[in-house]
Backbone and ligand atoms as CSV (ligand in chain L), in Angstrom:
chain,resi,resn,atom,element,x,y,z
A,1,MET,N,N,59.373,260.373,14.669
A,1,MET,CA,C,58.083,259.703,14.927
A,1,MET,C,C,58.028,258.412,14.126
A,2,ASP,N,N,57.787,257.295,14.815
A,2,ASP,CA,C,57.757,255.993,14.162
A,2,ASP,C,C,56.430,255.776,13.429
A,3,PHE,N,N,55.368,256.391,13.924
A,3,PHE,CA,C,54.061,256.275,13.257
A,3,PHE,C,C,54.031,257.198,12.046
A,4,LYS,N,N,53.623,256.619,10.903
A,4,LYS,CA,C,53.514,257.409,9.672
A,4,LYS,C,C,52.036,257.675,9.404
A,5,LYS,N,N,51.785,258.544,8.446
A,5,LYS,CA,C,50.400,258.833,8.064
A,5,LYS,C,C,49.710,257.525,7.662
A,6,GLY,N,N,48.521,257.283,8.196
A,6,GLY,CA,C,47.791,256.052,7.875
A,6,GLY,C,C,47.978,254.957,8.902
A,7,ASP,N,N,49.022,255.063,9.732
A,7,ASP,CA,C,49.197,254.070,10.795
A,7,ASP,C,C,48.154,254.280,11.883
A,8,ILE,N,N,47.632,253.167,12.384
A,8,ILE,CA,C,46.564,253.236,13.391
A,8,ILE,C,C,47.075,252.726,14.731
A,9,LEU,N,N,46.708,253.450,15.786
A,9,LEU,CA,C,46.956,253.007,17.161
A,9,LEU,C,C,45.634,252.462,17.707
A,10,ALA,N,N,45.626,251.156,18.055
A,10,ALA,CA,C,44.428,250.563,18.674
A,10,ALA,C,C,44.490,250.824,20.171
A,11,ILE,N,N,43.330,251.056,20.772
A,11,ILE,CA,C,43.320,251.310,22.217
A,11,ILE,C,C,42.075,250.698,22.840
A,12,GLY,N,N,42.204,250.228,24.078
A,12,GLY,CA,C,41.061,249.666,24.782
A,12,GLY,C,C,41.304,249.717,26.272
A,13,CYS,N,N,40.231,249.594,27.041
A,13,CYS,CA,C,40.343,249.676,28.498
A,13,CYS,C,C,39.188,248.935,29.154
A,14,ASP,N,N,39.338,248.677,30.445
A,14,ASP,CA,C,38.173,248.281,31.240
A,14,ASP,C,C,37.772,249.491,32.082
A,15,HIS,N,N,36.870,249.274,33.032
A,15,HIS,CA,C,36.380,250.381,33.851
A,15,HIS,C,C,37.492,251.038,34.666
A,16,GLY,N,N,38.549,250.272,34.980
A,16,GLY,CA,C,39.666,250.833,35.754
A,16,GLY,C,C,40.556,251.737,34.942
A,17,GLY,N,N,40.386,251.710,33.633
A,17,GLY,CA,C,41.264,252.504,32.764
A,17,GLY,C,C,40.523,253.486,31.882
A,18,PHE,N,N,39.234,253.639,32.130
A,18,PHE,CA,C,38.383,254.421,31.237
A,18,PHE,C,C,38.839,255.891,31.112
A,19,GLU,N,N,39.093,256.531,32.236
A,19,GLU,CA,C,39.479,257.956,32.177
A,19,GLU,C,C,40.855,258.132,31.534
A,20,LEU,N,N,41.772,257.233,31.864
A,20,LEU,CA,C,43.115,257.350,31.278
A,20,LEU,C,C,43.074,257.114,29.765
A,21,LYS,N,N,42.255,256.157,29.352
A,21,LYS,CA,C,42.120,255.901,27.907
A,21,LYS,C,C,41.635,257.156,27.195
A,22,ASN,N,N,40.634,257.821,27.757
A,22,ASN,CA,C,40.108,259.033,27.116
A,22,ASN,C,C,41.174,260.128,27.026
A,23,ALA,N,N,42.000,260.234,28.057
A,23,ALA,CA,C,43.065,261.242,28.048
A,23,ALA,C,C,44.075,260.931,26.939
A,24,ILE,N,N,44.404,259.658,26.770
A,24,ILE,CA,C,45.376,259.269,25.732
A,24,ILE,C,C,44.791,259.503,24.341
A,25,ILE,N,N,43.515,259.178,24.168
A,25,ILE,CA,C,42.879,259.391,22.857
A,25,ILE,C,C,42.888,260.879,22.507
A,26,ALA,N,N,42.529,261.721,23.474
A,26,ALA,CA,C,42.505,263.176,23.221
A,26,ALA,C,C,43.909,263.663,22.834
A,27,HIS,N,N,44.908,263.153,23.530
A,27,HIS,CA,C,46.298,263.541,23.253
A,27,HIS,C,C,46.732,263.090,21.853
A,28,MET,N,N,46.397,261.861,21.502
A,28,MET,CA,C,46.778,261.351,20.175
A,28,MET,C,C,46.027,262.086,19.063
A,29,ASN,N,N,44.771,262.428,19.328
A,29,ASN,CA,C,44.012,263.224,18.350
A,29,ASN,C,C,44.692,264.566,18.104
A,30,GLU,N,N,45.155,265.198,19.188
A,30,GLU,CA,C,45.871,266.482,19.054
A,30,GLU,C,C,47.129,266.334,18.215
A,31,ARG,N,N,47.770,265.184,18.344
A,31,ARG,CA,C,48.994,264.924,17.576
A,31,ARG,C,C,48.712,264.498,16.139
A,32,GLY,N,N,47.467,264.211,15.838
A,32,GLY,CA,C,47.123,263.785,14.476
A,32,GLY,C,C,47.359,262.315,14.237
A,33,ILE,N,N,47.490,261.534,15.324
A,33,ILE,CA,C,47.649,260.081,15.176
A,33,ILE,C,C,46.270,259.425,15.204
A,34,GLU,N,N,46.016,258.578,14.208
A,34,GLU,CA,C,44.708,257.934,14.103
A,34,GLU,C,C,44.566,256.838,15.158
A,35,VAL,N,N,43.490,256.906,15.930
A,35,VAL,CA,C,43.252,255.949,17.009
A,35,VAL,C,C,41.968,255.175,16.726
A,36,LYS,N,N,42.006,253.854,16.911
A,36,LYS,CA,C,40.770,253.059,16.845
A,36,LYS,C,C,40.447,252.594,18.266
A,37,ASP,N,N,39.292,253.008,18.752
A,37,ASP,CA,C,38.894,252.787,20.140
A,37,ASP,C,C,38.014,251.542,20.253
A,38,PHE,N,N,38.499,250.538,20.974
A,38,PHE,CA,C,37.761,249.284,21.146
A,38,PHE,C,C,36.980,249.238,22.458
A,39,GLY,N,N,36.752,250.389,23.080
A,39,GLY,CA,C,35.970,250.456,24.304
A,39,GLY,C,C,36.817,250.105,25.526
A,40,THR,N,N,36.230,249.974,26.634
A,40,THR,CA,C,34.848,250.186,26.969
A,40,THR,C,C,34.492,251.676,26.886
A,41,PHE,N,N,33.219,251.977,26.752
A,41,PHE,CA,C,32.840,253.352,26.462
A,41,PHE,C,C,32.158,254.062,27.621
A,42,ASP,N,N,32.123,253.414,28.790
A,42,ASP,CA,C,31.655,254.107,29.997
A,42,ASP,C,C,32.319,253.439,31.208
A,43,GLY,N,N,31.940,253.872,32.384
A,43,GLY,CA,C,32.618,253.388,33.584
A,43,GLY,C,C,32.026,252.121,34.172
A,44,ALA,N,N,31.074,251.490,33.466
A,44,ALA,CA,C,30.459,250.257,33.989
A,44,ALA,C,C,31.465,249.104,33.947
A,45,SER,N,N,31.340,248.207,34.903
A,45,SER,CA,C,32.281,247.100,35.033
A,45,SER,C,C,32.258,246.168,33.813
A,46,VAL,N,N,33.441,245.884,33.285
A,46,VAL,CA,C,33.579,244.946,32.161
A,46,VAL,C,C,34.773,244.033,32.430
A,47,ASP,N,N,34.855,242.943,31.701
A,47,ASP,CA,C,35.947,241.981,31.877
A,47,ASP,C,C,37.098,242.335,30.934
A,48,TYR,N,N,38.255,242.670,31.510
A,48,TYR,CA,C,39.376,243.161,30.686
A,48,TYR,C,C,39.858,242.177,29.608
A,49,PRO,N,N,39.758,240.823,29.807
A,49,PRO,CA,C,40.252,239.950,28.722
A,49,PRO,C,C,39.498,240.151,27.404
A,50,GLU,N,N,38.218,240.491,27.492
A,50,GLU,CA,C,37.445,240.692,26.251
A,50,GLU,C,C,37.983,241.881,25.455
A,51,ILE,N,N,38.354,242.917,26.162
A,51,ILE,CA,C,38.904,244.108,25.479
A,51,ILE,C,C,40.308,243.808,24.962
A,52,ALA,N,N,41.080,243.080,25.757
A,52,ALA,CA,C,42.443,242.723,25.329
A,52,ALA,C,C,42.388,241.930,24.022
A,53,LEU,N,N,41.418,241.026,23.906
A,53,LEU,CA,C,41.295,240.219,22.682
A,53,LEU,C,C,40.996,241.081,21.459
A,54,LYS,N,N,40.159,242.093,21.631
A,54,LYS,CA,C,39.804,242.958,20.494
A,54,LYS,C,C,41.008,243.784,20.036
A,55,VAL,N,N,41.718,244.362,20.986
A,55,VAL,CA,C,42.856,245.224,20.616
A,55,VAL,C,C,43.998,244.389,20.036
A,56,THR,N,N,44.270,243.233,20.629
A,56,THR,CA,C,45.360,242.402,20.100
A,56,THR,C,C,45.018,241.871,18.704
A,57,ALA,N,N,43.740,241.571,18.463
A,57,ALA,CA,C,43.351,241.101,17.118
A,57,ALA,C,C,43.593,242.197,16.089
A,58,SER,N,N,43.349,243.422,16.480
A,58,SER,CA,C,43.594,244.540,15.566
A,58,SER,C,C,45.084,244.647,15.216
A,59,VAL,N,N,45.941,244.376,16.204
A,59,VAL,CA,C,47.395,244.451,15.969
A,59,VAL,C,C,47.873,243.244,15.161
A,60,THR,N,N,47.469,242.037,15.554
A,60,THR,CA,C,47.991,240.851,14.854
A,60,THR,C,C,47.464,240.753,13.421
A,61,SER,N,N,46.289,241.330,13.156
A,61,SER,CA,C,45.750,241.301,11.785
A,61,SER,C,C,46.441,242.332,10.891
A,62,GLY,N,N,47.176,243.253,11.519
A,62,GLY,CA,C,47.833,244.301,10.743
A,62,GLY,C,C,46.986,245.555,10.578
A,63,GLU,N,N,45.764,245.527,11.106
A,63,GLU,CA,C,44.916,246.728,11.021
A,63,GLU,C,C,45.577,247.889,11.772
A,64,ALA,N,N,46.024,247.596,12.998
A,64,ALA,CA,C,46.714,248.624,13.804
A,64,ALA,C,C,48.199,248.316,13.834
A,65,LYS,N,N,49.010,249.379,13.886
A,65,LYS,CA,C,50.462,249.193,13.954
A,65,LYS,C,C,50.860,248.734,15.360
A,66,ARG,N,N,50.268,249.348,16.376
A,66,ARG,CA,C,50.486,248.951,17.766
A,66,ARG,C,C,49.219,249.234,18.566
A,67,GLY,N,N,49.225,248.805,19.847
A,67,GLY,CA,C,48.034,249.021,20.663
A,67,GLY,C,C,48.373,249.393,22.090
A,68,ILE,N,N,47.435,250.059,22.736
A,68,ILE,CA,C,47.552,250.400,24.159
A,68,ILE,C,C,46.334,249.837,24.882
A,69,LEU,N,N,46.590,249.180,26.017
A,69,LEU,CA,C,45.521,248.613,26.846
A,69,LEU,C,C,45.619,249.198,28.245
A,70,VAL,N,N,44.498,249.619,28.780
A,70,VAL,CA,C,44.498,250.237,30.109
A,70,VAL,C,C,43.494,249.513,31.004
A,71,CYS,N,N,43.960,249.052,32.160
A,71,CYS,CA,C,43.048,248.539,33.188
A,71,CYS,C,C,43.468,249.204,34.500
A,72,GLY,N,N,43.066,248.655,35.635
A,72,GLY,CA,C,43.409,249.310,36.893
A,72,GLY,C,C,44.905,249.358,37.126
A,73,THR,N,N,45.572,248.224,36.894
A,73,THR,CA,C,47.019,248.138,37.116
A,73,THR,C,C,47.830,248.026,35.824
A,74,GLY,N,N,47.192,247.621,34.752
A,74,GLY,CA,C,47.894,247.279,33.511
A,74,GLY,C,C,48.283,245.810,33.478
A,75,ILE,N,N,48.237,245.168,34.634
A,75,ILE,CA,C,48.767,243.800,34.734
A,75,ILE,C,C,47.815,242.767,34.116
A,76,GLY,N,N,46.539,242.846,34.443
A,76,GLY,CA,C,45.581,241.893,33.871
A,76,GLY,C,C,45.573,241.972,32.353
A,77,MET,N,N,45.573,243.192,31.842
A,77,MET,CA,C,45.597,243.385,30.382
A,77,MET,C,C,46.856,242.756,29.783
A,78,SER,N,N,47.996,242.930,30.466
A,78,SER,CA,C,49.242,242.383,29.896
A,78,SER,C,C,49.233,240.865,29.930
A,79,MET,N,N,48.675,240.296,30.995
A,79,MET,CA,C,48.607,238.825,31.063
A,79,MET,C,C,47.743,238.280,29.934
A,80,ALA,N,N,46.603,238.907,29.713
A,80,ALA,CA,C,45.705,238.459,28.644
A,80,ALA,C,C,46.361,238.662,27.278
A,81,ALA,N,N,46.924,239.828,27.048
A,81,ALA,CA,C,47.498,240.154,25.735
A,81,ALA,C,C,48.661,239.223,25.388
A,82,ASN,N,N,49.481,238.903,26.385
A,82,ASN,CA,C,50.652,238.062,26.103
A,82,ASN,C,C,50.310,236.597,25.839
A,83,LYS,N,N,49.052,236.214,26.037
A,83,LYS,CA,C,48.605,234.867,25.646
A,83,LYS,C,C,48.323,234.786,24.147
A,84,VAL,N,N,48.244,235.931,23.500
A,84,VAL,CA,C,47.867,235.959,22.079
A,84,VAL,C,C,49.129,235.856,21.221
A,85,LYS,N,N,49.104,234.922,20.283
A,85,LYS,CA,C,50.245,234.694,19.398
A,85,LYS,C,C,50.611,235.978,18.643
A,86,GLY,N,N,51.869,236.328,18.682
A,86,GLY,CA,C,52.332,237.515,17.948
A,86,GLY,C,C,52.386,238.772,18.782
A,87,ILE,N,N,51.908,238.671,20.025
A,87,ILE,CA,C,51.866,239.872,20.878
A,87,ILE,C,C,53.041,239.904,21.842
A,88,ARG,N,N,53.625,241.091,21.960
A,88,ARG,CA,C,54.636,241.368,22.979
A,88,ARG,C,C,54.137,242.589,23.757
A,89,ALA,N,N,53.529,242.307,24.898
A,89,ALA,CA,C,52.897,243.374,25.686
A,89,ALA,C,C,53.755,243.698,26.905
A,90,ALA,N,N,53.905,244.982,27.191
A,90,ALA,CA,C,54.724,245.429,28.321
A,90,ALA,C,C,53.928,246.392,29.194
A,91,VAL,N,N,53.938,246.119,30.497
A,91,VAL,CA,C,53.358,247.075,31.448
A,91,VAL,C,C,54.394,248.164,31.697
A,92,CYS,N,N,53.995,249.400,31.565
A,92,CYS,CA,C,54.923,250.511,31.786
A,92,CYS,C,C,54.338,251.504,32.794
A,93,THR,N,N,55.190,251.928,33.704
A,93,THR,CA,C,54.777,252.951,34.682
A,93,THR,C,C,55.702,254.158,34.650
A,94,GLU,N,N,56.810,254.030,33.905
A,94,GLU,CA,C,57.771,255.142,33.845
A,94,GLU,C,C,58.454,255.172,32.463
A,95,HIS,N,N,59.139,256.292,32.213
A,95,HIS,CA,C,59.614,256.597,30.870
A,95,HIS,C,C,60.682,255.634,30.344
A,96,PHE,N,N,61.605,255.237,31.213
A,96,PHE,CA,C,62.716,254.404,30.753
A,96,PHE,C,C,62.185,253.087,30.168
A,97,SER,N,N,61.251,252.470,30.873
A,97,SER,CA,C,60.694,251.190,30.390
A,97,SER,C,C,59.918,251.373,29.091
A,98,ALA,N,N,59.169,252.469,28.987
A,98,ALA,CA,C,58.386,252.709,27.760
A,98,ALA,C,C,59.319,252.860,26.558
A,99,LYS,N,N,60.439,253.544,26.764
A,99,LYS,CA,C,61.395,253.735,25.669
A,99,LYS,C,C,62.094,252.418,25.306
A,100,TYR,N,N,62.569,251.706,26.332
A,100,TYR,CA,C,63.384,250.528,26.040
A,100,TYR,C,C,62.566,249.301,25.647
A,101,THR,N,N,61.290,249.275,26.011
A,101,THR,CA,C,60.497,248.133,25.536
A,101,THR,C,C,60.234,248.258,24.041
A,102,ARG,N,N,60.355,249.458,23.499
A,102,ARG,CA,C,60.315,249.628,22.049
A,102,ARG,C,C,61.703,249.341,21.454
A,103,LEU,N,N,62.742,249.960,22.002
A,103,LEU,CA,C,64.087,249.807,21.436
A,103,LEU,C,C,64.560,248.359,21.458
A,104,HIS,N,N,64.335,247.659,22.559
A,104,HIS,CA,C,64.926,246.329,22.740
A,104,HIS,C,C,63.946,245.170,22.582
A,105,ASN,N,N,62.680,245.369,22.944
A,105,ASN,CA,C,61.709,244.258,22.911
A,105,ASN,C,C,60.753,244.348,21.730
A,106,ASP,N,N,60.768,245.448,21.011
A,106,ASP,CA,C,59.799,245.669,19.928
A,106,ASP,C,C,58.377,245.401,20.417
A,107,ALA,N,N,58.066,245.903,21.611
A,107,ALA,CA,C,56.714,245.707,22.165
A,107,ALA,C,C,55.685,246.257,21.192
A,108,ASN,N,N,54.631,245.466,20.970
A,108,ASN,CA,C,53.569,245.965,20.078
A,108,ASN,C,C,52.293,246.327,20.841
A,109,ILE,N,N,52.314,246.067,22.146
A,109,ILE,CA,C,51.225,246.510,23.028
A,109,ILE,C,C,51.854,247.122,24.280
A,110,MET,N,N,51.355,248.264,24.693
A,110,MET,CA,C,51.761,248.828,25.986
A,110,MET,C,C,50.544,248.821,26.909
A,111,CYS,N,N,50.772,248.372,28.141
A,111,CYS,CA,C,49.686,248.288,29.124
A,111,CYS,C,C,49.931,249.292,30.234
A,112,LEU,N,N,48.886,250.022,30.587
A,112,LEU,CA,C,48.998,251.077,31.592
A,112,LEU,C,C,47.959,250.863,32.680
A,113,GLY,N,N,48.258,251.367,33.871
A,113,GLY,CA,C,47.336,251.248,34.998
A,113,GLY,C,C,46.655,252.570,35.296
A,114,GLY,N,N,45.350,252.592,35.109
A,114,GLY,CA,C,44.583,253.811,35.368
A,114,GLY,C,C,44.528,254.172,36.841
A,115,ARG,N,N,44.852,253.187,37.711
A,115,ARG,CA,C,44.881,253.463,39.150
A,115,ARG,C,C,46.313,253.608,39.648
A,116,VAL,N,N,47.257,253.631,38.699
A,116,VAL,CA,C,48.679,253.680,39.061
A,116,VAL,C,C,49.318,255.004,38.647
A,117,ILE,N,N,49.035,255.431,37.435
A,117,ILE,CA,C,49.646,256.667,36.922
A,117,ILE,C,C,48.555,257.655,36.508
A,118,GLY,N,N,48.942,258.927,36.418
A,118,GLY,CA,C,48.009,259.972,36.002
A,118,GLY,C,C,48.106,260.236,34.503
A,119,PRO,N,N,47.236,261.110,33.991
A,119,PRO,CA,C,47.186,261.357,32.551
A,119,PRO,C,C,48.452,262.003,31.985
A,120,GLY,N,N,49.135,262.809,32.773
A,120,GLY,CA,C,50.355,263.457,32.268
A,120,GLY,C,C,51.423,262.430,31.929
A,121,VAL,N,N,51.703,261.553,32.892
A,121,VAL,CA,C,52.697,260.491,32.657
A,121,VAL,C,C,52.199,259.555,31.554
A,122,ALA,N,N,50.941,259.180,31.595
A,122,ALA,CA,C,50.406,258.226,30.605
A,122,ALA,C,C,50.579,258.750,29.179
A,123,CYS,N,N,50.308,260.027,28.965
A,123,CYS,CA,C,50.431,260.574,27.603
A,123,CYS,C,C,51.889,260.616,27.163
A,124,GLU,N,N,52.805,260.886,28.085
A,124,GLU,CA,C,54.231,260.867,27.710
A,124,GLU,C,C,54.697,259.445,27.420
A,125,LEU,N,N,54.202,258.462,28.164
A,125,LEU,CA,C,54.552,257.069,27.883
A,125,LEU,C,C,53.984,256.648,26.525
A,126,ALA,N,N,52.772,257.103,26.237
A,126,ALA,CA,C,52.154,256.788,24.938
A,126,ALA,C,C,52.968,257.426,23.809
A,127,ASP,N,N,53.461,258.647,24.036
A,127,ASP,CA,C,54.322,259.298,23.026
A,127,ASP,C,C,55.569,258.458,22.759
A,128,LEU,N,N,56.228,258.013,23.818
A,128,LEU,CA,C,57.431,257.185,23.639
A,128,LEU,C,C,57.085,255.894,22.904
A,129,PHE,N,N,55.932,255.342,23.202
A,129,PHE,CA,C,55.520,254.073,22.582
A,129,PHE,C,C,55.294,254.228,21.075
A,130,VAL,N,N,54.722,255.344,20.657
A,130,VAL,CA,C,54.477,255.502,19.211
A,130,VAL,C,C,55.682,256.111,18.482
A,131,ASP,N,N,56.558,256.796,19.213
A,131,ASP,CA,C,57.650,257.525,18.558
A,131,ASP,C,C,58.954,256.731,18.460
A,132,THR,N,N,59.104,255.677,19.254
A,132,THR,CA,C,60.402,254.996,19.345
A,132,THR,C,C,60.442,253.778,18.428
A,133,GLU,N,N,61.449,253.774,17.561
A,133,GLU,CA,C,61.632,252.642,16.638
A,133,GLU,C,C,62.404,251.515,17.308
A,134,PHE,N,N,62.097,250.288,16.932
A,134,PHE,CA,C,62.857,249.115,17.387
A,134,PHE,C,C,64.289,249.228,16.874
A,135,GLU,N,N,65.246,248.892,17.744
A,135,GLU,CA,C,66.659,249.027,17.382
A,135,GLU,C,C,67.148,247.885,16.486
A,136,GLY,N,N,66.508,246.723,16.577
A,136,GLY,CA,C,66.938,245.583,15.750
A,136,GLY,C,C,68.286,245.041,16.201
A,137,GLY,N,N,69.115,244.580,15.233
A,137,GLY,CA,C,70.443,244.052,15.556
A,137,GLY,C,C,70.354,242.864,16.496
A,138,ARG,N,N,71.160,242.889,17.557
A,138,ARG,CA,C,71.182,241.761,18.490
A,138,ARG,C,C,69.829,241.576,19.184
A,139,HIS,N,N,69.061,242.646,19.250
A,139,HIS,CA,C,67.752,242.550,19.906
A,139,HIS,C,C,66.753,241.774,19.053
A,140,GLN,N,N,66.936,241.804,17.743
A,140,GLN,CA,C,66.056,241.029,16.857
A,140,GLN,C,C,66.180,239.534,17.174
A,141,ARG,N,N,67.435,239.076,17.353
A,141,ARG,CA,C,67.655,237.657,17.667
A,141,ARG,C,C,66.938,237.278,18.964
A,142,ARG,N,N,67.017,238.158,19.940
A,142,ARG,CA,C,66.396,237.849,21.233
A,142,ARG,C,C,64.864,237.891,21.140
A,143,VAL,N,N,64.351,238.845,20.387
A,143,VAL,CA,C,62.897,238.900,20.181
A,143,VAL,C,C,62.444,237.630,19.448
A,144,ASP,N,N,63.230,237.208,18.449
A,144,ASP,CA,C,62.894,235.965,17.724
A,144,ASP,C,C,62.868,234.774,18.686
A,145,MET,N,N,63.817,234.748,19.627
A,145,MET,CA,C,63.849,233.651,20.609
A,145,MET,C,C,62.606,233.678,21.497
A,146,VAL,N,N,62.193,234.864,21.877
A,146,VAL,CA,C,60.968,234.994,22.690
A,146,VAL,C,C,59.774,234.471,21.898
A,147,MET,N,N,59.684,234.877,20.643
A,147,MET,CA,C,58.516,234.479,19.840
A,147,MET,C,C,58.521,232.988,19.532
A,148,ALA,N,N,59.717,232.379,19.461
A,148,ALA,CA,C,59.822,230.942,19.194
A,148,ALA,C,C,59.220,230.124,20.344
A,149,ILE,N,N,59.139,230.707,21.516
A,149,ILE,CA,C,58.551,230.006,22.666
A,149,ILE,C,C,57.081,229.682,22.380
A,150,GLU,N,N,56.451,230.502,21.545
A,150,GLU,CA,C,55.039,230.253,21.195
A,150,GLU,C,C,54.841,228.910,20.512
A,151,GLU,N,N,55.891,228.406,19.857
A,151,GLU,CA,C,55.786,227.141,19.102
A,151,GLU,C,C,56.024,225.921,19.978
A,152,LYS,N,N,56.418,226.124,21.230
A,152,LYS,CA,C,56.748,224.972,22.093
A,152,LYS,C,C,55.497,224.439,22.790
L,1,RB5,C1,C,39.229,245.692,37.848
L,1,RB5,O1,O,38.737,245.957,39.108
L,1,RB5,C2,C,40.710,245.380,37.913
L,1,RB5,O2,O,40.900,244.127,38.444
L,1,RB5,C3,C,41.326,245.487,36.534
L,1,RB5,O3,O,41.126,246.778,36.056
L,1,RB5,C4,C,42.805,245.247,36.410
L,1,RB5,O4,O,43.510,246.023,37.333
L,1,RB5,C5,C,43.255,243.869,36.369
L,1,RB5,O5,O,44.442,243.578,36.282
C-alpha cells in the first residue's frame, strides 16, 4: 500500500459522479484510508471545473497525497484538472490504465466516469490508484519532460 497512515485522499464530483463518489468514499473508509470530500453533496447540477479546482488545490498544496475526481465521463474533470500546474490527471475505465498511470506517469489525480463504470470497477481502480507506487527510473525523466511543458 502506497498510502501511509496520515496520508489523505482528496475526492470530488459533480452530479454525474455523485453516487460513484459515495461508493468510493465508503470503500476507502472501510480500508481505513482518510478521505477529504470536496463535494458536491447531493445530486443537484453543479459545474465540474469548480470541484476540480478544489481537489487539485488540495493535492498541489500537499494537503492530500492524491485525488479522485468523478463526473459523468471523467473527461471534463480531467481537462480541468490538467490545466492546473503540478497536476497529472488520468481518466481510467479499466485496471491496466489505473495501474500503469501510477507506475509510469505518477498520476496524482484519477478521473472516473459515473455514467461509464459501476461501483465495483470504480473501487478496484481506486485501490490500484492508492496502492501503486511510481516506478521512477526512466519514467521520472519522461514525467519531468511532461511537467516542463508547463513552463513553455
Ligand atoms: C454533466 O452533465 C456532464 O457533462 C459532466 O458530468 C461530465 O461528464 C463532463 O465531462
